[in-house]
N, C-alpha and C positions, 0 to 999 in steps of 0.2 A: 488385259485387260486396263485403259489408259483411266487412271484414279480421276473423277469428275474436279473440278478446279472449283466449284463451289456446292454444297449437300446440304438441304434441309432433311432435318430431322424431326417430324413432330413437331415442329416451331412455333411455337404458338406468340402472341405479341397481347397481350390485355393492359388498357387504359382504365383509370379511374376518372368518373365524371360523378356527379351529383346525382343522378338519375340511374346508376348504377355502373358495373363494370362493362366494357364494350372489347369487345375480340375481334380487334383489327385485321387480327392474321389468327387462321384457328387450324394448328394440326398439321399443318403444308409439309410434305415431304417427295423430295425430288431431288434429282442430281442436273448440275449443267459441264460438259464437258468441256474442255479447253478449245479455245478458238472456236467455237461456233458463235450464230448469232441468234441471242434467246429472245424470244418475246413474252412478256406479259401483258395479258388485255384485260379489260372489265369496266365497265359503268364506275360513274362516281361512287364512294365508298366501299368499292368490290376488298380495298386494302391493299391493292397494287404497289403503291408508293410507301406505304409502310413496309412489305415486302423489301423493298430495294433497299430500303437505309437498316433493314438488317445484317444484308451484306455488307457494307463498313460499318456495321454496329453505332451507328448515329442514334439507332433507336436499338437497346439490348432485349435478346429474345425473355420472353417470360418464362417461355418451359421450353425445352425441347433442345437443340442445338442445329450452330449454324457455323460450318467448315467451310473454310477458303483458303483454297493452295495447301490445304493439309492441317491447317489451325482451326480450331474449336474456339469460334471467338467468346462462346458464352465462358470460357474460363481463362481468359487473359486478363490483365490487368489493363487499364487506361494507359500504359506508357509501353507497353505494347502493341494495343490497338491504335494508338499512334503511327507505328512503325508499317502495320499492316494495311494502314490507309496510304498509306504513300505507293502503295502498289495498286490503287484502287481510286483512278478516274472517274471524272462524274458530271455531267452538263444537264444543264436546266431548261424547264421553259420559257423561262423568264432572263435567261442568260447570266443573269446575277454578276456582272462586272464593275466594276469601281470607275465612276465615271471623274476621278479626279486624275485617273493615270493613262496614258496613250496604251495602244495597242499591244504596243511590244513590251510596255511596264504590266500589263495583267498576264501577258503569258509567261511574263518573268517572274510575276509575284511567288508562285511554289517553289521557285528555284530558290530565291531568297529565304524564304523558311526553308529548305531542306540545307542552305548553307550551300551553295554552288559556288565557285570561284564568278567571279565577274566576267571574265573572259570564257569560262566558258558555257554561262547564262545566255551573253549577248550569240554566240556561235549555234546554243541549242534555239534561241526563241528565233533567228534566221531562218534554220533550219524547216520550224516547225510554222513559220508561217508561210514559206513556200510550197511545203507541204498544204496546205489546206488553201492555197491561192489568194493570198492576201499579202505577200510581200510589199506590197505600194500603200500598204494601209499602216504601215509599222508607226508613226507618228501620228497617225492620228485619234481624236476621240471618240469615245463610246457614243456620243451623242450624235455626230456627223456618220455612224455606220448606218447602214440596211437593217433590216431582222435580220436575212440571211447571211450577212457579213458578222455579226454580231454573234450569232451561232457558230460562226467560222473562228472566231477568237477563242468561245466558248471551248469548242474542240480542241482548240492549238494546246489552251490552259492546260484542259484536261491529261492531253496528250506527254504533258511538260516531264514527269517525273520517268518518264517510260515506263507506263502501268501494264500489267499484263491482264488488268479487267478496266473494262469503260461501263460505267452508268449512265446510260438515255433517259431522264424522267421526261416523259413530255414533250421532248427534246422540239417536237415542230407543229405543237399545237399553236405557237402564235404566229406560224409561216403561213402563206400564201401558198396554192398548190406547185406550183413550178418552183419555187423556194424551197420547199419542201422533197421536193422529186431530187434537187441537187445535193443538198444535207444528207439524204437518205444514201446519194450515191457515194458522197464522201466517207459515211461511215464505213460504208463496204469495201472502200478502200483502204480504211483504218483495217479491218476486220484482214481483209487477204493480203496486203502487202507488209503491213507491222505483225500479223498473226494475233491481235487483241482478242479476248473473249467479249464478245459486245453483250449486253442486258438492257434490252429496251424493252421502258414501261409508257402503254400507251393504253388510248381508248379509240381508236383508229384502225380499223383495221384494215384499211388501204396500206399504211405504215407496215402491216405485218404480212401483207399479200408481199409487197416488192421488196424486203429486207430480210426476212427473217427465217431459218433454218427447222426450229422449232416453236413452240408456241404454247404458254399455258394460259388458260381462261380461268378469271379468277370469278367469285359470286359469293358476299357474304365470308369474306376472308379465309374461304377455302379455294383450292385447285378443285375446277370440277371439270376439267378438261386439257388433256395434256397430250400432244401427237406432233409427228410431222406437221409442218404445216400446209403442206398441199394434200393430207389427209384431212384436217380439218376443216377446211377448204371443201373438199368433195363430199366427204359422207361425215358431217358433223354429229354430235350423239346428244348433247346435254343443249337445252331449249336456250339459255344463252349465247351458246356459241352461231347456234342455228338464226338467232337474232341478226349477230352481227355480221356472218356471212351471207345473211340476206341485205342487209343497208350497205355491204360494200359491191356485191356483183351486179345486182339487179338484171338480172341477164332472162328472169322468166316474167312472165306478162303476169297482172297482179288481175284480182277479180273485174276490175272497171276497165284494165286494157284488155282483156280476154272477149270483153262481152263488144269491145265498138273492132275488134279483130273479126270476130264471127259476125258482125254486121257489113263488114267490108270485104270478108273471104268467106264465100260458102262453099267450099273445099272443107274436106277434115283436117283439124288441125293436128301436128303432132309437136312435142318438145323430144328433140335431141341432145344428148349428152355431149361435151369437147371434153376430151382430155388428150393427153400426151401418150397412146398405147401403141401411136406406129398405123393407124389407118388415116388415109385421104380421104379427102374431098371427092377425088376422082372413085374412091370405093362408095361412097354412099349415091354418087350418081351414076354410077354403073348398076349397083344393086335396085334402084327404082328403076333404071332403064330397063331393067331384063324383065321386072315386074308389067312394066308397061305404063308407067304412072312417070306423071310429069311435077314438079316441086317448086313452090316460092317460097324466099326467107322471107315470112312477114316479120319475127320480132328475133331481139335475142342479144348477147356481147359474149366475145373473147378475150380474156384478157392473160395476164402473166399472173400466174399466183409458186410464188417460190422459184422464179427463171423459169416456170414450165406452164404450158396454155391450158387453159380450163375456160370451160362457158357452158354455155348453149344456145342451142337455135330452132325456134319454133318457125316448123315450116306448114305452108299450104300443100297439100296434097289432092293432085286430079285428075278422075278416071273413071275406072269401073270400079264397082263397089268391092269385088273379086282380088282384082288387082292390086286396088291401095292396101286390103287385110294382107292380101301375100309378100309387097313391100314393106309393111311394116314387121311384119313378122320376121324377116328379112332382115330389116336394121337393126331387131334385139337380139340378133347373134351378135353385133359388134359394139352397142353400146345402148346406154339405159333410154328408153324412150317411154315419154308419157303421151297416152292415149288423151287430147283432150276432147275430140270427137266434133260434129258441126252442129253451126246454129239451130238443127231441128232433133238436135241428140247429143246435147252439149254432155263434159262430162268435166271433172273437177281435176287441178291439178293437187294431190294432197301434200305438196312441199311448198305451194305456196304461202307468202307470207298473208296475213289479216292487218286490216283497216287497224290505225290508231285508233283505242276508246273502245273497240268494239266488246261485245259479250263475251269474250273466251279469256280475258285475263289482260287486256292492251287497260292504258291507261294515256288519257292527255298528255301524261308528265313523263313517261316513260316508254321505254319501249313496247311493242306488241308482242302478245305471247306468238308462240308459233305450233303448226302441228306436226306431223311424226317427220324424221329428216329425210331427206333425199337418201335413196339406195344405190348408188352408182359401185356395181361391179367391178373388183380389182382387174384391170386392164382392159376395160370395157373402152370403147371410144372409138372415134371415125377421124380426129382432125389431129396427128401429129406432126412431126419434126417442129417446123416454125413456131412461132407464138405473135401474137400482134392483138390491138384490142380492132375489133372490127366493126365497122360502122353496118347497120344495119338498115335495107330496106326492100324494097319487093323486086328480087331478081329473079326470074324465072330461069328453073334448068329441065333438060332434057334429054 
């Protein structure tokens, strides 16, 4: 069995303030395997940034242990910690570039500190700038760069000393969506081509969805859920996880949207889960056709989670009531189906997000509380194979 490259064992970090002690990280225990992309997500104040600073001992653990590459950081003197940090790169939300140095000089800086000869530094800088796609910007100063270009410089600088671990702390928060996608693609290249373990700290579930192999969800300094990214999206267990998933997918109609759909579509509405279990749209169409039911897609979305398709579609089913019931029963043999009923006989979706500021615990300044989780049976699903983001409109199938 492969030894973890990072291991937390009941690790805690307590800060002392005038108002009393603050447990920023509270008894955390989990492993990160070599070569994986691991996400840590949480709302502001959850403790995720403090957690990542325990990995390079910029913040020493108050109790418990943090083991990195076989070394317990809590037992090492500062001189040894500096050696360990040389094997850990870090990129930041605000880039932290030196404005008085050119791009090449910024990337060269950690090599100068490490005592690399000038010729070797120059060769390494050229190699890194080519890898991150800004070789033509070597002589440019940070003030002349876009946000995406600055983050590419930050990534190149973090890779300069050939680290085994790369820590990315909110590294896309200051970027627009298109640039974010480019930076995430670059981080995946860092992982796959260089074999570097990447730890991503973020409050953006879309970053986790598109990049991470596994994810830990934090709240109040504790890890409240940890699993394969796909499973956290498909069957989130903790209310915080469910809020993050709802904010990222937006694949199920809210109460207001459902009311409008019922006004436009008098037939029976059902929401059908979508995953990569191997069944195709042809299977759904065949099942409904054999039952004598017509279907129209009226809402939904399919996207990629950890490079696998996931989402749901809301359909209007029309036909004889007995035939529709037969079709719904047949669909449930392949996928998770929520019966939303009709305008005259409406049913609620138990996994639907509630509005902000409602009486169930949401507040105008925070995320809404959520009802019980979606239940997606292992191996259920209708749409396997490839994946895409599906634009949803009214399209009848029969």
